[in-house]
C-alpha atoms as an extended CHARMM CRD file, in Angstrom:
* protein
*
       112  EXT
         1         1  MET       CA             75.1830000000       31.7100000000      -23.0960000000  PROA      1               0.0000000000
         2         2  LEU       CA             77.0320000000       32.7500000000      -26.1390000000  PROA      2               0.0000000000
         3         3  ASN       CA             80.2520000000       34.7080000000      -25.8300000000  PROA      3               0.0000000000
         4         4  THR       CA             80.8270000000       38.0730000000      -27.7190000000  PROA      4               0.0000000000
         5         5  LYS       CA             82.2800000000       36.5530000000      -30.4800000000  PROA      5               0.0000000000
         6         6  GLU       CA             79.5840000000       34.3500000000      -31.3530000000  PROA      6               0.0000000000
         7         7  ARG       CA             77.0650000000       36.6870000000      -30.8320000000  PROA      7               0.0000000000
         8         8  ARG       CA             78.9790000000       39.2170000000      -33.1610000000  PROA      8               0.0000000000
         9         9  LYS       CA             78.7910000000       36.5400000000      -35.8980000000  PROA      9               0.0000000000
        10        10  TYR       CA             75.4330000000       35.6350000000      -35.7740000000  PROA      10              0.0000000000
        11        11  ARG       CA             74.6680000000       39.0570000000      -35.5700000000  PROA      11              0.0000000000
        12        12  VAL       CA             76.3740000000       39.8660000000      -38.8410000000  PROA      12              0.0000000000
        13        13  ARG       CA             75.2840000000       36.6870000000      -40.6280000000  PROA      13              0.0000000000
        14        14  ASN       CA             71.7970000000       36.9190000000      -40.0410000000  PROA      14              0.0000000000
        15        15  SER       CA             71.3590000000       40.3470000000      -41.0190000000  PROA      15              0.0000000000
        16        16  ILE       CA             73.2800000000       39.9190000000      -44.4690000000  PROA      16              0.0000000000
        17        17  ILE       CA             71.0570000000       37.2160000000      -44.5730000000  PROA      17              0.0000000000
        18        18  GLN       CA             67.6370000000       38.9520000000      -44.2140000000  PROA      18              0.0000000000
        19        19  ASN       CA             68.9110000000       42.0890000000      -46.0300000000  PROA      19              0.0000000000
        20        20  ASN       CA             69.6440000000       39.7440000000      -49.3100000000  PROA      20              0.0000000000
        21        21  LYS       CA             67.4330000000       40.3840000000      -51.4230000000  PROA      21              0.0000000000
        22        22  SER       CA             68.5720000000       40.2980000000      -55.2410000000  PROA      22              0.0000000000
        23        23  SER       CA             69.7910000000       36.3150000000      -54.1020000000  PROA      23              0.0000000000
        24        24  ARG       CA             73.3600000000       36.8850000000      -54.2460000000  PROA      24              0.0000000000
        25        25  HSD       CA             76.0350000000       34.6510000000      -53.0700000000  PROA      25              0.0000000000
        26        26  ARG       CA             78.1180000000       35.4090000000      -49.9160000000  PROA      26              0.0000000000
        27        27  ILE       CA             81.7890000000       35.1090000000      -49.7130000000  PROA      27              0.0000000000
        28        28  VAL       CA             82.2270000000       33.5400000000      -45.6060000000  PROA      28              0.0000000000
        29        29  VAL       CA             85.6130000000       34.3880000000      -45.0510000000  PROA      29              0.0000000000
        30        30  SER       CA             87.0610000000       32.4950000000      -41.7080000000  PROA      30              0.0000000000
        31        31  ARG       CA             90.8760000000       33.0840000000      -40.3860000000  PROA      31              0.0000000000
        32        32  SER       CA             93.0980000000       31.1040000000      -37.8820000000  PROA      32              0.0000000000
        33        33  ASN       CA             96.7070000000       32.3350000000      -36.6430000000  PROA      33              0.0000000000
        34        34  LYS       CA             98.5960000000       31.2440000000      -39.8930000000  PROA      34              0.0000000000
        35        35  ASN       CA             95.5570000000       31.0750000000      -42.8680000000  PROA      35              0.0000000000
        36        36  ILE       CA             92.7710000000       32.3360000000      -44.0130000000  PROA      36              0.0000000000
        37        37  TYR       CA             89.6820000000       30.7510000000      -45.8040000000  PROA      37              0.0000000000
        38        38  ALA       CA             87.2280000000       32.0990000000      -48.2340000000  PROA      38              0.0000000000
        39        39  GLN       CA             84.0200000000       30.5740000000      -49.3260000000  PROA      39              0.0000000000
        40        40  ILE       CA             81.3440000000       31.0540000000      -52.0440000000  PROA      40              0.0000000000
        41        41  VAL       CA             77.4550000000       29.9520000000      -50.1380000000  PROA      41              0.0000000000
        42        42  ASP       CA             74.3920000000       30.3840000000      -52.3430000000  PROA      42              0.0000000000
        43        43  ILE       CA             71.0400000000       31.4430000000      -50.6240000000  PROA      43              0.0000000000
        44        44  ASN       CA             70.3970000000       27.8620000000      -49.7780000000  PROA      44              0.0000000000
        45        45  GLY       CA             73.7000000000       27.3890000000      -47.8220000000  PROA      45              0.0000000000
        46        46  LYS       CA             75.6200000000       25.2040000000      -50.1810000000  PROA      46              0.0000000000
        47        47  THR       CA             78.9750000000       25.7350000000      -50.5650000000  PROA      47              0.0000000000
        48        48  ILE       CA             79.7180000000       26.0740000000      -54.5400000000  PROA      48              0.0000000000
        49        49  LEU       CA             83.3710000000       26.6780000000      -54.1150000000  PROA      49              0.0000000000
        50        50  GLN       CA             86.6390000000       27.4100000000      -51.8080000000  PROA      50              0.0000000000
        51        51  GLU       CA             89.5540000000       29.2700000000      -51.5280000000  PROA      51              0.0000000000
        52        52  SER       CA             92.4030000000       28.9820000000      -48.7720000000  PROA      52              0.0000000000
        53        53  SER       CA             95.9150000000       29.9230000000      -48.0030000000  PROA      53              0.0000000000
        54        54  ILE       CA             97.1040000000       26.1310000000      -46.6650000000  PROA      54              0.0000000000
        55        55  LYS       CA             98.8340000000       25.6950000000      -49.8900000000  PROA      55              0.0000000000
        56        56  ILE       CA            100.9880000000       29.2760000000      -50.0830000000  PROA      56              0.0000000000
        57        57  ASP       CA            104.9130000000       28.9110000000      -48.8290000000  PROA      57              0.0000000000
        58        58  ASP       CA            104.4930000000       30.1090000000      -45.1790000000  PROA      58              0.0000000000
        59        59  LYS       CA            107.5920000000       32.6750000000      -45.9560000000  PROA      59              0.0000000000
        60        60  ILE       CA            105.2790000000       35.1520000000      -46.9670000000  PROA      60              0.0000000000
        61        61  SER       CA            102.9650000000       37.9350000000      -44.5100000000  PROA      61              0.0000000000
        62        62  GLY       CA             99.7040000000       37.3420000000      -43.8190000000  PROA      62              0.0000000000
        63        63  VAL       CA             98.0630000000       39.9950000000      -45.8350000000  PROA      63              0.0000000000
        64        64  LYS       CA             99.7490000000       38.8340000000      -48.9030000000  PROA      64              0.0000000000
        65        65  LYS       CA             98.6350000000       35.4900000000      -48.4740000000  PROA      65              0.0000000000
        66        66  ALA       CA             95.0810000000       36.9980000000      -48.4490000000  PROA      66              0.0000000000
        67        67  GLN       CA             95.5860000000       38.7770000000      -51.5980000000  PROA      67              0.0000000000
        68        68  LEU       CA             96.2780000000       36.0650000000      -53.1530000000  PROA      68              0.0000000000
        69        69  VAL       CA             93.4890000000       33.7040000000      -51.3350000000  PROA      69              0.0000000000
        70        70  GLY       CA             91.4300000000       36.8670000000      -52.6820000000  PROA      70              0.0000000000
        71        71  LYS       CA             92.4740000000       36.8950000000      -56.5130000000  PROA      71              0.0000000000
        72        72  ASN       CA             92.2660000000       33.1420000000      -56.9170000000  PROA      72              0.0000000000
        73        73  LEU       CA             88.8760000000       33.1360000000      -55.4590000000  PROA      73              0.0000000000
        74        74  ALA       CA             87.9250000000       35.8940000000      -57.7510000000  PROA      74              0.0000000000
        75        75  LYS       CA             89.5360000000       33.5820000000      -60.6850000000  PROA      75              0.0000000000
        76        76  LYS       CA             87.6930000000       30.8490000000      -59.9090000000  PROA      76              0.0000000000
        77        77  CYS       CA             84.4010000000       32.9660000000      -59.7780000000  PROA      77              0.0000000000
        78        78  HSD       CA             84.1480000000       34.4350000000      -63.4430000000  PROA      78              0.0000000000
        79        79  GLU       CA             85.1020000000       30.6020000000      -64.4580000000  PROA      79              0.0000000000
        80        80  LEU       CA             81.4530000000       30.0990000000      -62.7070000000  PROA      80              0.0000000000
        81        81  ASN       CA             79.9490000000       33.3140000000      -63.7540000000  PROA      81              0.0000000000
        82        82  VAL       CA             79.5230000000       34.5890000000      -59.8570000000  PROA      82              0.0000000000
        83        83  ASN       CA             80.3540000000       38.4090000000      -60.1500000000  PROA      83              0.0000000000
        84        84  LEU       CA             77.7000000000       39.6350000000      -57.9230000000  PROA      84              0.0000000000
        85        85  VAL       CA             78.2340000000       38.7620000000      -54.1870000000  PROA      85              0.0000000000
        86        86  VAL       CA             78.1090000000       39.7100000000      -50.5200000000  PROA      86              0.0000000000
        87        87  PHE       CA             80.6960000000       39.9640000000      -47.9770000000  PROA      87              0.0000000000
        88        88  ASP       CA             80.2000000000       37.8070000000      -44.8120000000  PROA      88              0.0000000000
        89        89  LYS       CA             83.4110000000       39.0880000000      -42.6510000000  PROA      89              0.0000000000
        90        90  GLY       CA             81.6990000000       37.0880000000      -39.8510000000  PROA      90              0.0000000000
        91        91  PRO       CA             82.4990000000       38.1030000000      -36.3810000000  PROA      91              0.0000000000
        92        92  TYR       CA             86.0920000000       39.4370000000      -37.6800000000  PROA      92              0.0000000000
        93        93  ILE       CA             86.9130000000       43.6800000000      -37.7290000000  PROA      93              0.0000000000
        94        94  TYR       CA             87.0750000000       44.8310000000      -41.0640000000  PROA      94              0.0000000000
        95        95  ASN       CA             90.9540000000       45.5670000000      -41.3800000000  PROA      95              0.0000000000
        96        96  GLY       CA             94.3260000000       43.7120000000      -41.8020000000  PROA      96              0.0000000000
        97        97  ARG       CA             93.6900000000       40.2110000000      -43.8050000000  PROA      97              0.0000000000
        98        98  VAL       CA             90.1110000000       40.4700000000      -44.1210000000  PROA      98              0.0000000000
        99        99  LYS       CA             90.0700000000       43.4690000000      -45.8170000000  PROA      99              0.0000000000
       100       100  ALA       CA             93.1590000000       42.6100000000      -48.2130000000  PROA      100             0.0000000000
       101       101  LEU       CA             91.3910000000       39.7100000000      -49.1320000000  PROA      101             0.0000000000
       102       102  ALA       CA             88.0120000000       42.2080000000      -49.7590000000  PROA      102             0.0000000000
       103       103  ASP       CA             90.0560000000       44.7240000000      -51.5780000000  PROA      103             0.0000000000
       104       104  ALA       CA             91.7210000000       41.6820000000      -54.2050000000  PROA      104             0.0000000000
       105       105  CYS       CA             88.6610000000       40.3640000000      -54.6100000000  PROA      105             0.0000000000
       106       106  ARG       CA             87.2870000000       43.6260000000      -55.7280000000  PROA      106             0.0000000000
       107       107  GLU       CA             90.2110000000       44.4590000000      -57.8010000000  PROA      107             0.0000000000
       108       108  SER       CA             89.7190000000       41.4350000000      -59.9900000000  PROA      108             0.0000000000
       109       109  GLY       CA             86.2760000000       42.1060000000      -61.2130000000  PROA      109             0.0000000000
       110       110  LEU       CA             84.1750000000       41.0310000000      -58.1120000000  PROA      110             0.0000000000
       111       111  GLN       CA             81.1910000000       43.2320000000      -56.8350000000  PROA      111             0.0000000000
       112       112  PHE       CA             79.9520000000       43.5370000000      -53.6640000000  PROA      112             0.0000000000
């Protein structure tokens, strides 16, 4: 039996995969208490690139870390000519660090 968080994760991920008619890459977000991780996954489920806040200084807040991760991820995406993506937040509610990461990616030129 799955708990609520796992059910929500599978529900969100499956709806994104089924509704992705234009075959865009996905930004998959994961987070822990201290760090946030984002990776670009293609349609076949292969990870193309990833970015995390592990190497960022611990003296800044979690939202600032998420913004830096979003900007760095968008910069790497532009180098690979990936401009159209789908945002996969997984089981996380869209506020705080997850929203900061998405907004930073949008400001850097990625289109969701």
